[in-house]
N, C-alpha and C positions, 0 to 999 in steps of 0.2 A: 504494500500500500504506500503510495507516494504522497508526501505532504502537499504537493501541488494539486493533486486530485481532490484531497480533502478541502483545500482552500476554494477550489472551483465549486465543489458541492455546497459549501456554506454560502457562497455568494449567490448561487442559483436558488438555494432555499430561501434566502432573504428577498431576492428580486421576484421569484416565482415566474420568471420569463427568460427564455434562452437569449433572446435578442438583447434585453436590458443587461442581463448578467454578462454576456460576451462584451458588450460595450464598456461596462464597468471594469472588466478585467483587461480591456484593450487587446482582445483576441477575436478571431473569427468564431462563428457558431460551431463550425465543424470540429475544431480541436476541443471545444467545450463539450460537445456531444460525445466525442471519443473518450474524454477523461471520465465523464459520468458513467459511460458504458463499462470502461475498465474497472471503475470502482465497484459497480454493481456485480461484475463478474468475480472480483476478488472476494466480495462479501456473500455472494450467492443469493442476492435479494434485489428486487426492484426498489429503487429509492424515490422515483417520481412517477406520477400519473399526469399525462397530458390532458388538459381540459380546454374548453373553448376560450377560457380566460388566461390560459398559460399553462403553468406546471405547478402541481401541488405535491407535497410530501406524502408518501405512503406511510403506513405504520412503522415499517422498517426505517424509512428515512427520518421520521420523527425521533425514533430511538437513537439514530446515529447523530443527529444534529447537535445535541448537547455535548456528547462525547467528542465530536469533531471540533467544536468550539474550544473545549478544554485542551485538546491536544495541540491545536494551533496556538492558543495562548501560551502554553508551556514551551512550545517550539520557539515562538518569537522571543520569549523571555530568555531562553537558553542562548539564542543567537546574540541578544543584546549583552548578556553576561560574558559570553566568550569575547565579543568585540571589545568590551570594556577591559577585560583582562589582558587581551593582546595589546591594546593601546597603552595600558598602564605598564606592561612589561617592556614595550618598545621605548617608552619615555621614562624609564626608571633605571638608575645605576646604583647598585648596592656596593659600597666601598668599605672594606675592613682595614683597620689600622692596628698592627700588633703592638703590644705593650710599650716598649721603649720608644717606638716611633711616635706614638701619640702622647707619651708622657710629657713632652714639651713640644709645642707646635714648631715644626721645622719651617724656616722661612720659605724655602722653595715649595714645600708641601702646602703651606698656607696660601702662597701665591697661586699655586696650581688650582686649588679648590676655589679660590676667589675668582680667578679668570674663568673657570669652567661655569660657575654659577652665573657670571655676567654674560658670557657668550652663548650659553645654552639654557636660557630661562625656562624653556619648555620641558626640561629634564628634571625629574625629581631625584636629586642626589642625596642618598641616604648614607650617612657616615657613622660607623660603629667601631668602638674600641674592642680589641680582642686580645686574649692570650694567643701566642703564636700557634700552638697546636689546635686550638678551637677554630682559629681562622682558616687553617688548612683544611680542617674537617668540613667547615661550611662551604669552602670553595669547591671541594670535591663533591659535596652533596647538592651543589647548585643553589645554595642559599645566599651566596655572595657572587658578584660579578668580577670584582677585582680586589686583591689584597695588596697592601703596601707594608713592607717590613724593612727594618734597619738591620743589616747583617747578611751573612752568607746563607744561601739557600741551596738545598739539594733535594729535589723532588722530580723524579723522572716522569711522573704522570701529569705534571703541570707545566705551563708555559711561563718562563721567567724572563723578565726584561729589566736589565739594570737601568735605573733612572739617572742617578748621579752618585758621586762619591764626595765624602767629607774627610779632611784630615782629622785624625784622632788627637785629642789633647789629654794630658794628664791633669787630674783634679787632686789637689792636696790641701790639707788644712793650712790656714794662715800661719800656724806655728810649726809647720813641718820643716825639717832641715832643708828641703828643696824649694821652699816657698820663695826664696829670694832669687831663684833662677828664672830666666825667661825661656830657655830651651834646655831640655834634658834628653838623654838617650833612653830608648826602651830598656836597655840592659840596666841602666841606673834605677829606673822606676821599679824593675822587677826584683830588686834587692829588698824591697819593702812589701809587707802584706798588701794584697789587692782587694778592692771592693768591686765586684762584678755583678752583672745581671744574672738572676737565677735561671738556669736552663729551662725550668718548667714554665717560667713566665714569659720568656722571649728566647726561644731556642736558637733563632737565626743570629741574633745579636751575640748571644753567649757563645755560639759555635765560632763566629768570626773572631771574637776576642781570644777564645781558647786556642785557636789555630795560630794566632799572632804571638801570644805570650809563652806558649809551651815550646817554642823553638829554642828557648834558652836552656842552659844547663848550669846549675840544677834548676828543676822546675820551680816556678814561683809559688809562694804560699798564698792561698785564698783566705783572706782575713774575715770576709763576710760577704753574704749575698744580698742583693737589693732587687726589688721588683719594679722600681720606678726611678726616674732621674732625681726627683726630689728626695726619695729615700736614700739613694746613693750619696747625694750631696750632704745629707744630714750625717750619715756615717763617716764620710770623709772629714767633715768639719769636726767631728768628735774624735778624730785620729784613730779610727778603726783600720785605716789603710788608705791606699792610693786608688782613685777611681779613674774611669775613662769616659770621655764625652766628645761628641762631634763638635768641631770648631764653631759651626753655624749655631749650634744650640748654646754653647758657652757664651757667645756674644750677647745672648738675650738674658743672661742671668746677672743680677746685681746682688752680690753677697760679700760682706766684709770678712767672713770667716773662711772663705775658700779661695784658692789661687788656681788659675788655669795656666798650664805650661805647654809650650809647643813641644812636640816629639820630633827628634831629628830624623827618625826613620821614615823613608819615603813610602815604605810598604804599609805604614800605619794609617789606614783609611777605613772608614765605615762606608759600605755600599748600601744605598737605598734601592730596593727593587720592587717592581710590580709583578704580581702573580695572578694568573687566571687559568681556567680550564682550557684544554686544547680545542681547536676548532675556530672557525671564523668568529671574530668578536662582533657583537651587535654594533651598529653605527654609533650610538651614543658612547659605548665603551671604547671603541676605536678612537673616537674624537678625544676622549679624556687621555688616552695613552699617547696620542699624537701631541697634545699640548704638553704633556710631561716631557716628551722628547725634546721639545723646543726649549724647555727650561734647563736641559742637561748641562749646557755650557755657560749658563748665566750665573753671575755671582751677585750676592746681595750683602752689602756691608751692614 
């Protein structure tokens, strides 16, 4: 049974005249007659009786009319619901930020989101903070369109695009023996206990730092773990150890009890990357990633 035939049936039942029904449907009478005949064959019953005044419903037709109207109403509602869902999906971007990335607004990240909202006002940009593992899980489950994380990423089933890099700075207490220095080496820093992000809170950031500091011999001592930049700075200020922070983020912090020192090692950088599921990105998602690419070589003091 075709929806179109039911729709033709209801219009004919309302008009009680083949000519008027065909005119209302913007079709010829022949396809209308064929549709009614097909419907009658499907149901095994006559639905209309022709009279001198037109056409009237048989008992079978009267029984069908109410049900047909309900079916058509449900079908039309389903079409509208699907159309709205498709429209909402097409013009919605769900962006996840893993812990240490969102702990303090990165200048380029803030610039990216601001530019995107200004140039794509029709897109509903939904930004959520995540632990790294939860963000990857929601990306794989299709609950996120894009994830942004600070640190190294290894996920063979996801598409990873490096957005930009930031030199890493050492964070020390204002009373630390290194506090008077402007530049220090990574080897010097690693002679002191370190305050690093907890692997369970931001595995990408933690993995990148771990790969960097564990190249030394002997291995550095982890003095404490932190799950946020503000938490790390509090521990550093209290002399629990030396922390690490991206230069762009350090420039946004005004604290008298913490000093930020340049690292002399060229390899000491944090990479910020975008992550998504494989396959062609929807246009609004691709647009966001393209804008991120344009920011890659820009600098903000």
